[in-house]
Phi, psi and omega in degrees: 000156181301143180296331170307316177285338172294319181295311185303318180296321181290321176298316184289320171300315177302311180303306188292333175294315173305312173302314176304315187292321179288328182279309186214358182087170176094019178294334184289347172300333184263317189276332177290318177290332176299316177292330178288316178301329175291350175119001191269146176294167177306314176295310177305320182287324176303304181297320183290324181289331175296310182297314193286335183266351183297321179307320182295315188288338171295308187294325178292315177302319181295320188292335175250016182306329187288350189250008181279143185209167170266176177273176178290123183070013183227104179300148165301328173294325173297313178304316179300314182298308179309310184297321183292310185294316181296319170298332180286317180301305176314309178299319182292319171312310181296318182289335177274345178280124177306144185301313188298320182290316180295320186298320182286335185274335187303314181296331169290326178289325179286329179290321175297318179291327180287325179292316175298328171296311180306308187293321182287326183284326187235342186241338186287125178286144172301140176294156176262114181292345173278343186284159175286143186301136183280335187250121174281183182307302193284324174305308184298329178294308176310301180302317177293323178299317173297318167309315187285330170297314181293328176290319184281341178273316179220302175091353175290134180076012178298327176299314175297318180298321181289325179301311182291323175286324179284328174289330175294326190281352182107359177279147175290163185299316184293312182295317182290329173300311175300317184296312183296326180297311182304312190285328176295317174298324181294309178299317183282333168303310178305313181301319183287329178292317179303312186294325179297323179286318191255335176292130185296304185231127177241133187285078194291323173301307173310312184303311188292331185289329174277323190285322187278325169296333180287328179283325178300310181299320182291330176291321183283329174296329182293322175291333187272356188313320182258011182243349185251141180286108179294330173296328176288328184282320175294326176296313175302316186282329170303320180288322173294320178296318179297313180294315181299321182293318182295310180306312176295316180293339183269336183257349184251000000 
């Protein structure tokens, strides 16, 4: 297809991703395939998507920073350091993974992220805030570290995974939501730094083409938060994930 069309698709997908992240999460389901369509290999597309969406994650995390908290027996500072180290480790693992290997892994990673997103959107029961925390201090540390590694390596569905883990550790949904936004920004901050230092060549024009529309979309999405049918958005993002999974299994 003509390059002009691929750039137009990328801009529109990035804008929609910014709106989607502000409303319900899952914006990488849009930017990742758009970057593949623009000509990047799966690993480069994943790196570019992570870098490009990072500024929007920072603004989202800052907006709710007053509501962040640690879990029972586990301080927010400790969660922050766990996320920082895990994100960096995941990024290093991604960079040392050969492109051919990562290309074969991508369909399974997208499938996993889609299942996690669908489960968190439609099947996960709301936590009982009066119940005893299901995850103790050390279990919560291990779970968050594993999520952070996955976040630095691929990242699809980390919001749902963290929301589930933090509520299981005893946080209310509102506090867990604000906390996971900050932790997502932190783990991706370490990944972004690793990518900027270690990646030999970065597609900066494509990254900018994703970052700017995504930031604009995020601001609009924040305004639309209480006006748009969130269930319809979640259904759409699951359908995109399913279609992308099928397409990747067929073509890789």
